[in-house]
C-alpha positions as a Markdown table, in Angstrom:
| # | Residue | x | y | z |
|---|---|---|---|---|
| 1 | Met | -93.9 | -9.1 | 79.1 |
| 2 | Val | -92.4 | -9.7 | 75.7 |
| 3 | Thr | -93.9 | -7.6 | 73.0 |
| 4 | Phe | -94.6 | -8.6 | 69.4 |
| 5 | Leu | -91.8 | -6.3 | 68.1 |
| 6 | Gln | -89.3 | -7.9 | 70.5 |
| 7 | Ile | -90.1 | -11.3 | 69.2 |
| 8 | Ile | -89.8 | -10.2 | 65.6 |
| 9 | Ala | -86.4 | -8.5 | 66.4 |
| 10 | Gln | -85.2 | -11.8 | 68.0 |
| 11 | Val | -86.3 | -13.8 | 65.0 |
| 12 | Ile | -84.5 | -11.3 | 62.7 |
| 13 | Ile | -81.3 | -11.6 | 64.7 |
| 14 | Cys | -81.5 | -15.4 | 64.7 |
| 15 | Leu | -82.0 | -15.4 | 60.9 |
| 16 | Met | -79.1 | -13.0 | 60.5 |
| 17 | Ile | -76.9 | -15.3 | 62.6 |
| 18 | Leu | -78.1 | -18.3 | 60.7 |
| 19 | Gly | -77.4 | -16.6 | 57.4 |
| 20 | Leu | -73.9 | -15.6 | 58.6 |
| 21 | Leu | -73.2 | -19.2 | 59.6 |
| 22 | Leu | -74.4 | -20.5 | 56.3 |
| 23 | Phe | -72.3 | -18.0 | 54.4 |
| 24 | Ile | -69.2 | -19.0 | 56.4 |
| 25 | Asn | -70.0 | -22.7 | 55.9 |
| 26 | Phe | -70.5 | -22.1 | 52.1 |
| 27 | Arg | -67.1 | -20.3 | 51.9 |
| 28 | Gln | -65.4 | -23.2 | 53.7 |
| 29 | Leu | -67.0 | -25.7 | 51.3 |
| 30 | Gln | -65.7 | -23.7 | 48.4 |
| 31 | Arg | -62.2 | -23.8 | 49.9 |
| 32 | Leu | -62.5 | -27.5 | 50.5 |
| 33 | Lys | -63.6 | -28.1 | 46.9 |
| 34 | Lys | -60.4 | -26.3 | 45.8 |
| 35 | Glu | -58.3 | -28.4 | 48.1 |
| 36 | Ile | -59.9 | -31.6 | 46.8 |
| 37 | His | -59.4 | -30.5 | 43.3 |
| 38 | Leu | -55.6 | -30.1 | 44.0 |
| 39 | Leu | -55.3 | -33.7 | 45.3 |
| 40 | Pro | -53.9 | -36.3 | 42.9 |
| 41 | Ala | -56.3 | -38.7 | 41.2 |
| 42 | Pro | -57.4 | -41.6 | 43.3 |
| 43 | Phe | -55.7 | -44.2 | 41.1 |
| 44 | Thr | -52.3 | -42.4 | 41.7 |
| 45 | Ile | -52.8 | -42.4 | 45.5 |
| 46 | Asn | -53.4 | -46.2 | 45.7 |
| 47 | Ala | -51.0 | -47.1 | 42.9 |
| 48 | Thr | -47.9 | -48.8 | 44.2 |
| 49 | Ser | -44.8 | -47.0 | 42.9 |
| 50 | Glu | -42.0 | -49.0 | 41.6 |
| 51 | Ser | -39.7 | -50.0 | 44.4 |
| 52 | Phe | -36.0 | -50.0 | 44.2 |
| 53 | Thr | -35.8 | -53.0 | 46.5 |
| 54 | Lys | -34.0 | -56.0 | 45.1 |
| 55 | Lys | -32.2 | -53.8 | 42.6 |
| 56 | Asn | -28.6 | -52.6 | 42.7 |
| 57 | Ile | -27.9 | -49.0 | 43.6 |
| 58 | Phe | -24.7 | -49.0 | 41.5 |
| 59 | Asp | -26.8 | -49.3 | 38.4 |
| 60 | Ser | -28.0 | -45.7 | 39.0 |
| 61 | Leu | -24.9 | -44.5 | 41.0 |
| 62 | Pro | -21.9 | -46.1 | 39.4 |
| 63 | His | -19.5 | -43.6 | 41.1 |
| 64 | Leu | -20.9 | -44.1 | 44.6 |
| 65 | His | -18.0 | -45.2 | 46.9 |
| 66 | Leu | -18.7 | -47.3 | 49.9 |
| 67 | Ser | -15.9 | -46.6 | 52.3 |
| 68 | Gly | -14.9 | -49.2 | 54.9 |
| 69 | Asn | -15.5 | -52.9 | 55.1 |
| 70 | Glu | -19.0 | -52.8 | 56.5 |
| 71 | Glu | -21.5 | -55.5 | 55.3 |
| 72 | His | -24.4 | -53.1 | 55.3 |
| 73 | Tyr | -25.0 | -49.4 | 54.7 |
| 74 | Leu | -27.9 | -47.0 | 55.2 |
| 75 | Val | -28.6 | -44.7 | 52.3 |
| 76 | Ala | -30.7 | -41.6 | 53.0 |
| 77 | Ile | -32.0 | -39.7 | 50.0 |
| 78 | Asn | -33.0 | -36.2 | 50.9 |
| 79 | Ser | -33.8 | -32.9 | 49.2 |
| 80 | Cys | -32.7 | -29.5 | 50.4 |
| 81 | Thr | -36.3 | -28.3 | 49.6 |
| 82 | Cys | -37.9 | -30.9 | 51.9 |
| 83 | Pro | -39.0 | -29.5 | 55.3 |
| 84 | Phe | -38.8 | -32.9 | 57.0 |
| 85 | Cys | -35.5 | -34.2 | 55.7 |
| 86 | Tyr | -33.1 | -32.5 | 58.1 |
| 87 | Ser | -35.1 | -33.7 | 61.2 |
| 88 | Gly | -35.4 | -37.1 | 59.6 |
| 89 | Met | -31.6 | -37.3 | 59.3 |
| 90 | Glu | -31.1 | -36.2 | 62.9 |
| 91 | Glu | -33.6 | -38.9 | 64.0 |
| 92 | Leu | -31.8 | -41.5 | 61.8 |
| 93 | Ile | -28.4 | -40.6 | 63.2 |
| 94 | Ile | -29.7 | -41.0 | 66.8 |
| 95 | Ala | -31.6 | -44.2 | 66.1 |
| 96 | Asn | -28.7 | -45.7 | 64.2 |
| 97 | Asp | -26.3 | -45.1 | 67.1 |
| 98 | Asn | -23.2 | -45.7 | 64.8 |
| 99 | Lys | -24.2 | -49.2 | 64.0 |
| 100 | Leu | -24.3 | -48.7 | 60.2 |
| 101 | Arg | -22.4 | -46.3 | 58.0 |
| 102 | Ile | -24.8 | -43.7 | 56.6 |
| 103 | Ile | -24.6 | -42.3 | 53.1 |
| 104 | Asn | -26.6 | -39.1 | 52.7 |
| 105 | Leu | -27.5 | -38.4 | 49.1 |
| 106 | Val | -28.9 | -34.9 | 48.9 |
| 107 | Glu | -30.8 | -33.7 | 45.8 |
| 108 | Cys | -29.9 | -30.0 | 45.8 |
| 109 | Asp | -29.2 | -27.3 | 43.2 |
| 110 | Ile | -28.5 | -24.6 | 45.8 |
| 111 | Glu | -25.0 | -24.8 | 47.3 |
| 112 | Ser | -25.9 | -22.6 | 50.3 |
| 113 | Lys | -28.7 | -25.0 | 51.3 |
| 114 | Met | -26.5 | -28.0 | 50.8 |
| 115 | Gln | -24.4 | -26.8 | 53.7 |
| 116 | Asn | -27.3 | -27.6 | 56.0 |
| 117 | Tyr | -27.0 | -31.3 | 55.2 |
| 118 | Leu | -23.4 | -31.7 | 56.1 |
| 119 | Phe | -23.1 | -33.9 | 59.3 |
| 120 | Asp | -20.1 | -35.3 | 61.1 |
| 121 | Glu | -18.1 | -37.1 | 58.4 |
| 122 | Glu | -17.3 | -39.9 | 60.8 |
| 123 | Ile | -21.0 | -40.7 | 61.0 |
| 124 | Val | -22.4 | -39.6 | 57.7 |
| 125 | Tyr | -20.9 | -39.4 | 54.2 |
| 126 | Thr | -22.8 | -36.7 | 52.3 |
| 127 | Gln | -22.9 | -36.5 | 48.5 |
| 128 | Ser | -24.9 | -34.1 | 46.3 |
| 129 | Ile | -27.0 | -35.6 | 43.6 |
| 130 | Asn | -29.1 | -34.0 | 40.8 |
| 131 | Lys | -32.8 | -34.6 | 40.0 |
| 132 | Glu | -31.9 | -37.0 | 37.2 |
| 133 | Ile | -30.1 | -39.4 | 39.7 |
| 134 | Ala | -33.1 | -39.1 | 42.1 |
| 135 | Arg | -35.4 | -40.2 | 39.2 |
| 136 | Lys | -33.1 | -43.1 | 38.3 |
| 137 | Leu | -33.3 | -44.2 | 42.0 |
| 138 | Lys | -37.1 | -44.2 | 41.6 |
| 139 | Val | -37.5 | -41.7 | 44.5 |
| 140 | Thr | -41.1 | -40.6 | 44.6 |
| 141 | Gln | -40.9 | -38.7 | 47.9 |
| 142 | Phe | -38.3 | -37.3 | 50.2 |
| 143 | Pro | -36.9 | -38.5 | 52.5 |
| 144 | Thr | -36.3 | -42.0 | 51.2 |
| 145 | Tyr | -34.1 | -44.5 | 53.1 |
| 146 | Met | -32.5 | -47.7 | 51.8 |
| 147 | Leu | -30.6 | -50.5 | 53.5 |
| 148 | Ile | -28.0 | -51.9 | 51.1 |
| 149 | Asn | -25.3 | -54.5 | 51.3 |
| 150 | Lys | -21.7 | -53.9 | 50.3 |
| 151 | Lys | -22.5 | -55.2 | 46.8 |
| 152 | Gly | -25.0 | -52.4 | 46.4 |
| 153 | Asp | -28.1 | -54.6 | 46.5 |
| 154 | Val | -31.1 | -52.7 | 48.0 |
| 155 | Leu | -32.5 | -54.9 | 50.8 |
| 156 | Asn | -35.2 | -52.5 | 52.0 |
| 157 | Glu | -36.5 | -49.2 | 51.1 |
| 158 | Asp | -39.0 | -46.9 | 53.0 |
| 159 | Asn | -39.8 | -43.3 | 53.7 |
| 160 | Trp | -39.4 | -43.8 | 57.4 |
| 161 | Ser | -35.9 | -44.5 | 58.8 |
| 162 | Lys | -37.0 | -46.6 | 61.7 |
| 163 | Ser | -38.7 | -49.3 | 59.5 |
| 164 | Val | -35.4 | -49.6 | 57.5 |
| 165 | Leu | -33.5 | -49.8 | 60.8 |
| 166 | His | -35.9 | -52.4 | 62.1 |
| 167 | Thr | -35.1 | -54.6 | 59.1 |
| 168 | Phe | -31.6 | -54.6 | 60.3 |
| 169 | Asn | -32.8 | -55.2 | 63.9 |
| 170 | Ile | -31.5 | -51.9 | 65.2 |
């Protein structure tokens, strides 16, 4: 038979567990509030950033040299501080399957990190750019991919290489 003291002990244990769960939940809510505070304002999330599509890349990169006689080129704009850019370039190279010449523009101030973005020169032409050029190209996030024609007109721009390749039916 359960005594009165055993019932009180079980109630106290349940209250302690409930208090501990509430404390943990309260701490998680505080962390969540901090995370939410760090997010950009809602109007900046939904705002459409100015696209570089239908502009000419040579206006921002007058010294960019398009080697070969190809009609179209893929331009990948990466940053050596971007954790997804290298794997994105590998994915782009595989998906492209040598159909388009790839120009890899890497925003990087650290020469040793730049070495990580050098691919086979037959497949990818890599050029280092500074933050000012990335700003002129209206890059808001890395990686950014552009499909351009030989005149430098940007036909499509996206942050996912496969959608740019899809524009070219690759």
